[in-house]
BAMIBA-313120 format. One line per 8 residues: number of its first residue (from 1); their letters; for each residue x, y, z of C-alpha. Coordinates in Angstrom, 2 decimals. Layout:
N
NUM) a) X:Y:Z ~ ...
END
This chain:
583
1) xxxxxxxx) -13.42:-2.93:36.08 ~ -16.45:-3.48:34.41 ~ -14.51:-6.52:33.61 ~ -14.98:-7.96:37.60 ~ -17.80:-6.53:37.84 ~ -19.53:-8.88:35.73 ~ -17.41:-11.86:36.97 ~ -18.81:-10.82:40.46
9) xxxxxxxx) -22.34:-11.28:39.36 ~ -21.97:-13.82:37.43 ~ -20.70:-15.72:40.61 ~ -23.57:-14.29:42.18 ~ -26.32:-15.64:40.66 ~ -24.24:-18.74:40.13 ~ -25.34:-18.83:44.17 ~ -28.05:-17.95:44.41
17) xxxxxxxx) -29.67:-20.74:42.24 ~ -27.79:-23.70:43.95 ~ -29.56:-22.51:46.99 ~ -32.46:-22.60:45.27 ~ -35.25:-26.13:46.11 ~ -33.97:-28.88:44.38 ~ -37.19:-29.48:43.19 ~ -36.74:-26.87:40.16
25) xxxxxxxx) -35.79:-28.88:36.67 ~ -32.43:-28.88:35.10 ~ -32.04:-26.90:32.52 ~ -32.43:-28.92:29.23 ~ -29.41:-28.71:25.88 ~ -30.00:-25.17:24.37 ~ -28.40:-26.74:21.05 ~ -25.86:-24.37:20.85
33) xxxxxxxx) -22.93:-25.21:19.69 ~ -19.36:-25.62:21.16 ~ -16.18:-26.53:20.45 ~ -16.90:-30.67:21.20 ~ -18.55:-30.79:17.96 ~ -15.22:-30.34:16.21 ~ -14.63:-33.86:16.72 ~ -18.07:-34.95:15.88
41) xxxxxxxx) -18.44:-32.77:12.35 ~ -15.73:-32.74:9.81 ~ -17.35:-29.58:8.13 ~ -18.06:-27.65:11.04 ~ -14.21:-28.20:12.50 ~ -12.88:-27.33:9.09 ~ -15.26:-23.79:9.06 ~ -12.69:-22.55:11.53
49) xxxxxxxx) -9.99:-22.78:8.29 ~ -12.59:-21.46:5.87 ~ -13.61:-18.51:8.22 ~ -9.62:-17.57:7.97 ~ -9.91:-17.57:4.13 ~ -12.81:-14.76:4.56 ~ -10.65:-12.43:6.46 ~ -7.57:-12.52:3.35
57) xxxxxxxx) -7.49:-8.99:2.87 ~ -7.55:-8.79:-1.02 ~ -10.84:-10.87:-0.94 ~ -11.93:-7.74:-2.14 ~ -10.80:-4.36:-5.05 ~ -9.91:-2.11:-1.39 ~ -9.07:1.40:-3.88 ~ -7.28:2.90:-1.59
65) xxxxxxxx) -5.00:5.13:-4.25 ~ -7.70:7.42:-3.71 ~ -5.20:7.81:-0.35 ~ -2.58:8.41:-3.02 ~ -1.45:10.42:-5.66 ~ -3.50:8.09:-8.19 ~ -6.82:9.06:-7.57 ~ -9.85:11.39:-5.52
73) xxxxxxxx) -13.11:10.42:-5.34 ~ -16.38:11.98:-5.01 ~ -17.67:10.23:-1.80 ~ -17.32:12.77:0.42 ~ -17.31:10.54:3.53 ~ -14.54:7.59:2.32 ~ -12.57:7.16:4.58 ~ -9.29:6.87:2.59
81) xxxxxxxx) -10.06:10.34:1.58 ~ -9.80:11.22:5.03 ~ -6.50:9.73:6.04 ~ -5.18:11.28:2.96 ~ -6.17:14.88:3.91 ~ -5.38:14.58:7.38 ~ -7.20:12.34:9.74 ~ -4.96:9.07:10.02
89) xxxxxxxx) -4.26:8.14:13.22 ~ -4.08:5.01:15.81 ~ -7.02:5.86:16.86 ~ -8.84:6.60:12.89 ~ -6.88:4.27:11.05 ~ -9.13:2.61:7.86 ~ -5.82:0.64:7.10 ~ -5.77:-1.59:10.22
97) xxxxxxxx) -5.49:-5.36:9.95 ~ -4.29:-5.96:13.16 ~ -8.09:-7.58:14.14 ~ -9.06:-9.27:11.13 ~ -5.32:-10.55:10.89 ~ -4.97:-11.80:13.99 ~ -8.42:-13.06:14.07 ~ -8.01:-15.10:11.27
105) xxxxxxxx) -4.32:-16.14:12.87 ~ -6.48:-17.36:16.23 ~ -8.75:-19.62:14.28 ~ -5.95:-21.09:12.27 ~ -3.92:-22.03:15.47 ~ -7.36:-23.87:17.18 ~ -7.52:-25.54:13.89 ~ -3.93:-27.06:14.33
113) xxxxxxxx) -5.07:-27.81:17.82 ~ -8.03:-30.18:16.54 ~ -6.86:-30.65:13.42 ~ -5.66:-34.57:13.81 ~ -8.87:-35.81:15.72 ~ -11.14:-34.66:13.55 ~ -12.77:-37.75:11.54 ~ -12.32:-36.65:7.96
121) xxxxxxxx) -12.99:-39.74:6.60 ~ -14.09:-42.46:9.22 ~ -14.25:-44.81:6.62 ~ -10.82:-44.75:4.85 ~ -7.82:-43.67:7.68 ~ -5.39:-43.11:3.80 ~ -7.71:-40.39:2.79 ~ -8.27:-38.98:6.25
129) xxxxxxxx) -4.81:-38.63:6.68 ~ -4.27:-36.86:3.65 ~ -6.73:-34.12:4.29 ~ -4.73:-33.82:7.41 ~ -2.13:-32.86:5.32 ~ -3.73:-30.04:2.92 ~ -5.84:-28.83:6.51 ~ -2.34:-28.45:7.97
137) xxxxxxxx) -0.54:-27.16:4.92 ~ -3.11:-24.50:4.07 ~ -3.29:-23.03:7.62 ~ 0.35:-22.14:7.92 ~ 0.23:-20.93:4.77 ~ -2.75:-18.47:5.61 ~ -1.28:-17.63:8.89 ~ 2.26:-16.88:6.99
145) xxxxxxxx) -0.05:-14.73:3.99 ~ -1.71:-12.98:7.23 ~ 1.73:-12.26:9.43 ~ 2.64:-10.95:6.10 ~ 0.14:-7.93:5.58 ~ 0.68:-7.34:9.85 ~ 3.99:-6.69:8.80 ~ 3.11:-4.30:5.81
153) xxxxxxxx) 0.86:-2.61:7.87 ~ 2.04:-2.50:11.18 ~ 5.51:-2.89:11.27 ~ 8.32:-0.22:11.95 ~ 10.37:1.41:13.56 ~ 9.37:2.23:17.65 ~ 11.28:3.41:20.73 ~ 15.77:3.84:19.76
161) xxxxxxxx) 14.48:3.20:16.23 ~ 14.97:-0.44:16.38 ~ 12.78:-2.29:13.41 ~ 9.63:-4.11:14.91 ~ 7.22:-6.43:13.64 ~ 3.72:-7.87:16.15 ~ 3.08:-9.90:18.34 ~ 4.01:-13.39:17.29
169) xxxxxxxx) 0.82:-15.72:17.99 ~ 1.72:-19.42:17.23 ~ -0.42:-21.24:19.25 ~ -4.63:-20.28:20.19 ~ -4.55:-17.88:23.26 ~ -6.76:-18.17:25.87 ~ -5.49:-15.33:28.45 ~ -5.52:-11.69:28.37
177) xxxxxxxx) -1.37:-12.18:29.47 ~ -0.55:-14.19:26.54 ~ -2.27:-11.14:24.22 ~ 0.45:-9.14:25.66 ~ 3.49:-10.60:24.57 ~ 5.66:-7.97:23.07 ~ 5.95:-6.70:19.74 ~ 8.85:-8.95:17.74
185) xxxxxxxx) 11.73:-7.73:16.19 ~ 11.59:-6.74:12.79 ~ 13.11:-9.64:11.56 ~ 12.23:-12.59:13.96 ~ 9.06:-11.40:12.73 ~ 10.12:-12.36:9.18 ~ 11.64:-15.52:10.47 ~ 8.46:-16.28:11.74
193) xxxxxxxx) 6.39:-15.91:8.18 ~ 8.57:-17.70:6.64 ~ 8.74:-20.82:8.91 ~ 4.80:-21.09:8.37 ~ 5.56:-20.78:4.41 ~ 8.51:-23.40:4.40 ~ 6.18:-25.98:6.76 ~ 3.50:-25.59:4.66
201) xxxxxxxx) 5.38:-26.54:1.20 ~ 6.60:-29.90:3.40 ~ 2.78:-30.32:3.30 ~ 1.07:-29.23:-0.22 ~ 1.30:-29.97:-3.95 ~ 2.26:-26.81:-6.33 ~ -0.79:-26.96:-7.50 ~ -4.26:-28.65:-7.18
209) xxxxxxxx) -6.57:-30.43:-9.40 ~ -7.11:-34.10:-10.89 ~ -3.64:-35.51:-11.87 ~ -3.48:-39.07:-13.49 ~ -0.03:-40.14:-11.65 ~ 0.57:-38.34:-8.19 ~ 2.71:-35.54:-7.86 ~ 6.41:-34.96:-6.54
217) xxxxxxxx) 5.88:-35.71:-3.13 ~ 3.04:-38.15:-3.21 ~ 4.76:-40.30:-5.05 ~ 3.29:-43.44:-2.80 ~ -0.95:-42.15:-3.09 ~ -3.66:-43.88:-4.44 ~ -4.39:-41.72:-7.33 ~ -8.13:-42.17:-6.51
225) xxxxxxxx) -7.20:-40.57:-2.73 ~ -5.11:-37.93:-3.87 ~ -7.31:-36.80:-6.52 ~ -10.69:-36.96:-4.35 ~ -8.46:-34.02:-1.85 ~ -6.41:-32.57:-4.10 ~ -8.12:-32.42:-6.98 ~ -10.19:-29.67:-8.82
233) xxxxxxxx) -12.75:-29.42:-5.91 ~ -9.43:-27.85:-4.22 ~ -8.93:-25.20:-7.23 ~ -8.40:-21.71:-5.30 ~ -7.48:-23.45:-2.03 ~ -3.87:-22.41:-1.24 ~ -1.50:-24.18:-2.64 ~ 2.27:-24.82:-2.98
241) xxxxxxxx) 2.73:-22.15:-5.75 ~ 0.32:-19.76:-3.70 ~ 2.46:-20.04:-0.97 ~ 5.92:-19.06:-3.38 ~ 4.41:-16.51:-4.28 ~ 3.20:-14.48:-0.93 ~ 6.67:-15.60:0.35 ~ 8.79:-13.97:-2.50
249) xxxxxxxx) 6.43:-10.37:-1.50 ~ 7.44:-10.51:2.14 ~ 10.88:-10.96:0.63 ~ 10.06:-8.10:-1.44 ~ 8.67:-6.23:1.27 ~ 12.08:-7.07:3.38 ~ 13.76:-6.22:0.89 ~ 12.97:-2.22:0.52
257) xxxxxxxx) 14.34:0.91:1.46 ~ 11.35:1.11:4.27 ~ 13.17:-2.03:6.08 ~ 16.14:-2.22:4.80 ~ 17.99:1.20:5.70 ~ 21.10:-0.37:5.59 ~ 20.60:-0.93:1.23 ~ 21.75:-4.96:1.83
265) xxxxxxxx) 21.96:-6.37:-1.21 ~ 21.84:-9.75:-0.08 ~ 18.16:-9.15:0.78 ~ 17.37:-7.90:-2.74 ~ 18.91:-11.09:-4.38 ~ 16.85:-12.94:-1.92 ~ 13.81:-11.15:-3.26 ~ 15.09:-11.74:-6.58
273) xxxxxxxx) 15.98:-15.57:-6.82 ~ 12.17:-16.07:-5.08 ~ 10.21:-14.39:-7.81 ~ 12.85:-15.99:-10.41 ~ 11.44:-19.59:-9.51 ~ 8.22:-18.86:-9.89 ~ 8.88:-17.39:-13.19 ~ 11.11:-20.14:-14.69
281) xxxxxxxx) 8.51:-22.13:-14.17 ~ 6.18:-20.92:-16.61 ~ 8.98:-20.01:-19.07 ~ 10.23:-17.40:-18.23 ~ 10.05:-13.79:-20.57 ~ 8.41:-15.72:-22.65 ~ 5.02:-17.06:-19.91 ~ 4.16:-13.61:-20.34
289) xxxxxxxx) 0.40:-13.49:-20.91 ~ -0.19:-11.48:-24.12 ~ -3.73:-10.38:-22.65 ~ -2.71:-10.14:-19.02 ~ -2.77:-6.68:-18.94 ~ -6.45:-6.71:-19.72 ~ -7.38:-9.88:-17.67 ~ -10.97:-8.47:-16.13
297) xxxxxxxx) -12.49:-8.07:-19.65 ~ -14.89:-10.80:-20.73 ~ -12.82:-12.86:-23.22 ~ -9.98:-13.36:-19.95 ~ -13.01:-14.19:-17.41 ~ -14.37:-16.45:-19.99 ~ -10.99:-18.33:-20.57 ~ -10.64:-18.24:-16.31
305) xxxxxxxx) -14.43:-19.74:-15.84 ~ -13.26:-23.16:-14.92 ~ -17.05:-24.53:-15.24 ~ -16.28:-24.09:-18.61 ~ -14.06:-27.27:-18.69 ~ -10.62:-25.60:-19.15 ~ -9.60:-26.65:-15.52 ~ -5.74:-24.31:-16.29
313) xxxxxxxx) -7.14:-21.17:-15.65 ~ -6.12:-18.05:-17.48 ~ -2.90:-17.78:-17.65 ~ -1.89:-14.49:-16.01 ~ -3.83:-15.55:-12.66 ~ -1.81:-17.17:-10.43 ~ -4.12:-16.77:-8.19 ~ -8.29:-15.29:-7.38
321) xxxxxxxx) -11.50:-15.62:-5.69 ~ -14.41:-17.26:-7.54 ~ -15.83:-15.83:-10.37 ~ -19.48:-14.09:-9.14 ~ -22.34:-12.22:-11.44 ~ -23.23:-8.71:-10.45 ~ -22.98:-5.09:-11.63 ~ -21.54:-3.89:-8.60
329) xxxxxxxx) -18.25:-2.76:-9.69 ~ -20.19:-0.92:-12.95 ~ -22.82:0.90:-10.39 ~ -20.03:2.37:-8.15 ~ -17.78:3.35:-11.31 ~ -19.58:4.14:-14.35 ~ -19.83:7.84:-15.42 ~ -23.17:9.56:-14.88
337) xxxxxxxx) -24.32:9.36:-17.92 ~ -23.64:5.50:-17.70 ~ -26.09:5.14:-14.26 ~ -22.61:4.88:-12.71 ~ -21.44:6.78:-9.71 ~ -18.51:7.65:-10.96 ~ -17.32:7.14:-7.53 ~ -12.97:7.03:-8.18
345) xxxxxxxx) -11.68:9.68:-10.56 ~ -7.95:8.90:-11.94 ~ -5.75:12.02:-11.68 ~ -3.95:14.03:-13.97 ~ -0.75:12.55:-12.12 ~ -1.60:9.13:-12.90 ~ -2.39:10.04:-16.49 ~ 1.20:12.13:-16.74
353) xxxxxxxx) 2.29:9.19:-16.05 ~ 1.82:7.74:-18.68 ~ 3.97:7.72:-21.86 ~ 3.96:8.91:-25.35 ~ 3.73:5.87:-27.61 ~ 6.71:5.75:-28.24 ~ 7.81:5.07:-25.22 ~ 9.25:8.55:-24.11
361) xxxxxxxx) 7.74:10.15:-21.33 ~ 6.05:12.93:-21.78 ~ 8.26:15.98:-20.47 ~ 10.63:14.79:-23.07 ~ 11.05:15.92:-26.01 ~ 11.21:12.73:-28.18 ~ 7.75:11.82:-26.67 ~ 6.42:14.59:-28.93
369) xxxxxxxx) 3.81:15.17:-26.52 ~ 1.26:17.82:-27.94 ~ -0.35:20.12:-25.08 ~ -3.21:20.89:-27.09 ~ -4.05:17.52:-27.80 ~ -3.17:15.59:-24.44 ~ -4.48:12.32:-25.57 ~ -2.98:11.42:-28.74
377) xxxxxxxx) -0.04:9.07:-29.50 ~ -0.43:7.93:-26.14 ~ 0.81:5.12:-24.47 ~ -2.24:2.37:-25.62 ~ -2.89:1.62:-21.74 ~ -3.97:5.32:-21.16 ~ -7.21:4.76:-22.68 ~ -7.48:0.72:-21.79
385) xxxxxxxx) -7.54:2.25:-17.94 ~ -8.92:5.31:-18.42 ~ -11.31:7.41:-19.74 ~ -10.95:10.90:-20.31 ~ -12.36:14.15:-22.68 ~ -13.11:12.31:-25.46 ~ -13.37:8.58:-24.76 ~ -15.41:6.10:-26.25
393) xxxxxxxx) -17.22:4.17:-23.70 ~ -20.20:1.79:-23.94 ~ -20.16:3.52:-27.36 ~ -20.64:6.91:-26.12 ~ -18.56:9.94:-26.15 ~ -17.49:10.89:-23.00 ~ -17.35:14.53:-22.54 ~ -15.29:16.25:-19.55
401) xxxxxxxx) -15.06:19.13:-20.22 ~ -17.21:22.36:-18.17 ~ -19.49:22.29:-20.61 ~ -20.04:18.45:-20.24 ~ -23.38:18.15:-19.00 ~ -23.80:15.21:-16.07 ~ -20.40:14.21:-17.04 ~ -19.10:17.38:-16.56
409) xxxxxxxx) -16.15:18.50:-13.87 ~ -17.74:19.24:-10.94 ~ -20.96:18.97:-12.57 ~ -23.28:17.29:-9.51 ~ -22.41:14.84:-6.61 ~ -21.72:12.07:-9.04 ~ -19.34:13.81:-11.51 ~ -16.13:13.56:-11.71
417) xxxxxxxx) -13.50:15.78:-9.68 ~ -10.82:15.61:-11.31 ~ -11.55:15.14:-15.10 ~ -11.76:11.50:-15.56 ~ -13.28:7.99:-14.72 ~ -12.24:4.90:-13.66 ~ -12.16:2.42:-16.48 ~ -10.49:-0.42:-15.27
425) xxxxxxxx) -11.76:-3.52:-13.95 ~ -15.30:-2.53:-15.73 ~ -16.89:-4.29:-18.23 ~ -18.31:-2.64:-20.95 ~ -21.03:-5.17:-21.72 ~ -22.59:-4.65:-18.17 ~ -26.19:-2.25:-18.70 ~ -26.77:-0.21:-15.50
433) xxxxxxxx) -29.88:1.92:-17.75 ~ -32.25:1.07:-14.44 ~ -35.06:0.24:-17.79 ~ -32.73:-2.93:-18.77 ~ -30.42:-4.17:-15.88 ~ -27.64:-6.16:-16.48 ~ -24.86:-7.92:-14.45 ~ -21.49:-10.45:-16.02
441) xxxxxxxx) -18.69:-11.99:-14.83 ~ -16.01:-10.72:-12.42 ~ -13.34:-11.97:-10.71 ~ -11.39:-10.29:-7.78 ~ -7.46:-11.39:-8.32 ~ -5.10:-12.54:-5.16 ~ -1.73:-12.41:-7.43 ~ -1.20:-12.24:-10.80
449) xxxxxxxx) 1.99:-12.84:-12.55 ~ 2.42:-9.59:-13.70 ~ 3.00:-8.17:-10.37 ~ 5.51:-10.70:-9.98 ~ 7.51:-10.14:-12.65 ~ 7.66:-5.83:-11.67 ~ 8.68:-7.57:-8.41 ~ 11.13:-9.55:-10.10
457) xxxxxxxx) 12.54:-6.78:-11.93 ~ 12.55:-3.79:-9.34 ~ 14.81:-7.06:-7.00 ~ 16.49:-7.75:-9.76 ~ 17.76:-3.97:-10.56 ~ 19.48:-3.69:-6.88 ~ 20.42:-6.74:-6.92 ~ 22.61:-6.78:-10.02
465) xxxxxxxx) 21.75:-3.59:-12.31 ~ 19.16:-3.47:-15.43 ~ 21.11:-6.01:-17.49 ~ 21.99:-8.64:-14.35 ~ 20.29:-12.03:-15.56 ~ 21.25:-14.24:-12.62 ~ 17.73:-15.76:-13.15 ~ 18.71:-15.98:-16.81
473) xxxxxxxx) 16.77:-13.06:-17.50 ~ 17.15:-9.46:-16.37 ~ 14.79:-6.28:-15.28 ~ 15.20:-4.84:-18.33 ~ 13.77:-8.21:-20.26 ~ 11.07:-7.74:-18.43 ~ 10.24:-4.11:-18.45 ~ 10.87:-4.54:-21.93
481) xxxxxxxx) 8.00:-7.88:-22.64 ~ 6.46:-5.90:-19.87 ~ 6.28:-2.52:-22.53 ~ 5.69:-4.06:-25.59 ~ 2.51:-6.37:-24.46 ~ 1.46:-2.68:-23.58 ~ 1.73:-1.75:-27.21 ~ 4.77:0.88:-26.82
489) xxxxxxxx) 5.98:1.52:-30.24 ~ 9.21:-1.10:-31.40 ~ 11.90:-0.41:-31.35 ~ 11.17:0.70:-27.64 ~ 14.55:3.62:-27.69 ~ 13.66:5.33:-24.31 ~ 14.01:2.04:-22.72 ~ 17.74:1.58:-24.76
497) xxxxxxxx) 18.66:4.84:-23.93 ~ 18.52:3.49:-19.66 ~ 21.98:2.87:-19.16 ~ 21.98:2.64:-14.67 ~ 19.79:1.13:-11.80 ~ 18.63:5.04:-11.01 ~ 17.21:4.74:-14.36 ~ 15.97:1.85:-14.67
505) xxxxxxxx) 14.47:1.60:-11.00 ~ 12.27:5.44:-11.66 ~ 10.65:3.22:-15.18 ~ 10.00:0.02:-13.32 ~ 8.48:1.78:-10.25 ~ 7.10:4.26:-13.21 ~ 5.88:0.63:-15.45 ~ 4.49:-1.05:-11.87
513) xxxxxxxx) 2.64:2.46:-11.32 ~ -0.02:1.81:-14.49 ~ -0.03:-1.80:-14.50 ~ -1.13:-2.30:-11.37 ~ -2.92:1.26:-10.72 ~ -6.44:0.49:-8.90 ~ -5.40:-3.43:-8.19 ~ -4.65:-1.86:-4.01
521) xxxxxxxx) -0.33:-1.91:-4.55 ~ 0.22:1.73:-4.76 ~ -0.33:2.64:-1.55 ~ 2.38:0.64:0.05 ~ 4.23:0.74:-2.93 ~ 4.59:4.66:-2.00 ~ 5.40:3.58:2.13 ~ 8.12:0.83:1.84
529) xxxxxxxx) 10.54:2.79:-1.02 ~ 9.79:5.92:1.47 ~ 8.69:8.01:-1.49 ~ 7.30:11.44:-0.70 ~ 3.12:10.31:0.43 ~ 2.48:14.31:-0.20 ~ 2.47:14.87:-3.74 ~ -1.56:16.92:-4.62
537) xxxxxxxx) -4.28:14.88:-6.63 ~ -4.19:17.42:-9.86 ~ -7.01:17.04:-11.73 ~ -7.61:19.37:-15.68 ~ -10.61:21.72:-15.94 ~ -11.05:21.48:-19.95 ~ -13.14:24.98:-21.32 ~ -13.18:26.07:-24.79
545) xxxxxxxx) -10.78:23.84:-25.36 ~ -7.70:24.82:-22.71 ~ -7.41:22.60:-20.53 ~ -6.29:24.20:-17.40 ~ -4.71:21.35:-14.91 ~ -5.25:22.72:-10.85 ~ -4.99:21.05:-7.29 ~ -7.86:19.13:-6.39
553) xxxxxxxx) -6.78:17.73:-3.29 ~ -3.84:17.79:-0.90 ~ -2.02:15.19:0.85 ~ -1.53:15.48:4.45 ~ 0.67:12.81:5.16 ~ 3.99:13.18:7.26 ~ 7.37:12.45:5.71 ~ 9.01:11.83:8.65
561) xxxxxxxx) 6.74:8.36:10.03 ~ 3.83:7.83:7.85 ~ 5.56:5.53:5.53 ~ 4.47:2.89:8.41 ~ 0.97:2.11:9.51 ~ 0.00:2.63:13.36 ~ -0.13:0.03:16.18 ~ -4.04:0.62:17.19
569) xxxxxxxx) -4.03:2.97:19.94 ~ -6.42:0.32:21.90 ~ -4.08:-2.46:21.35 ~ -1.08:0.05:22.96 ~ -3.30:0.98:25.97 ~ -4.70:-2.39:26.64 ~ -1.26:-4.90:26.40 ~ 1.26:-1.46:26.69
577) xxxxxxx) 2.61:-2.27:23.14 ~ 5.48:-0.01:22.08 ~ 4.08:2.54:19.35 ~ 5.72:3.23:16.32 ~ 7.12:6.30:16.29 ~ 5.40:9.56:15.75 ~ 2.04:7.41:15.91
END
């Protein structure tokens, strides 16, 4: 109704103005930019594509772990805390990617409509054609990426239980009727994203960077022209290898229990093969970066800095954001005694998931877990990723006990609620002392190779069992290499004891939980696995040397339907879209 009134008033005003005296001056050009400018200004036109890059969901860490059994937060107004404790709905959804992803897709579609007509290099038609090729490849790659995130966050069963994706927008929409198209069925939506990835691969090189000889698919291109368009300047834009990683992620999602209710083994095989292709290109198991599990520390960040002349980048990182220099992450997550806000508090649940140094779980007698000294002889990743009572952090012993001062349990607003603080992703060489603060270099990751190895292991185990090696290496091989890298004592007797697919599945999921903690995976991993979402978040109260474990925060999810995110209620109301069951 408001829209109709607005149109009526606008028409009335136009009519009134037209009846005014002819002596009125014609309005001057107000210098506002219009779409016409994209045909004349390449930089302005490229802005449509660059806007889509700014909307990639992994541009920053979301820290939605606080909505899982892995963490809580001391920020009582945190959106993820609210959904974890019962407020998640189709009207209140901090995991809503509908708006950003569809906005990005529309920018991409608009860009695809003009890319052939922009004078990218009017002095050199050959270079102009290469720009068109590159930009089209990036556009289809990004559109597939945003479709993946839409499916992950909003796909699900509706009506009679049929799995649906979201509406497929492959053109720039100009009318309300076009936005009202129904949700595509799940496989149609997957096929649409896959088609985008395949189209992108037909345009893009596998990797960007200056070369001496143009790569496969560009044999007839002048090398100087190639380097101007696809060379070092394009690093960190979406390349063919990035496309393959996103395509593999899509295949894993489609194979997972939430979207593969009949456990179609062919879907798992497809996913395993997608990941295997990427991993074989870096040498398989031998390509695992020995320092990949602490990619965020100084030596690794310095190695990734392409300004130093090392164009090959950090081995662990397939795709990342540009390096930046600040201390915001440390300001949020350092313990209060180090002038931080202690926002993310890992749970006892996560701490208990780290095995003993010999690789056995803490509840296995072979692990020799000592209840009076719970942090001794543990997997080295525990002390690498989490600050616990007695940890050394920035040369200081952190005391999280009841008598631990400002770092102690619940001592002040910025203190831990669980007895633990975050250490992963933080640089200890940052100084938050107001008297002499300092920044350090950081980057945010889109895709790490460790993730790809773990995803391969998951799919390969489901497809071929622990030791099936249709790719030349098996799920067991991957887990063995990752645990060895982590510092698990060798030989790994616990891994050797696992004989079947079920046991290996549990271990793979646990290794994924540890290796990828706080990087934004746990929330959606639990859902695609259709795992229990209601495990309460636990902590430890340390007093007089005694360790008492308690529930910090309940997890108020409904396992009947909350393995799938909702369609925004506004879209249901405006366009009559089918809502996922339960919402």
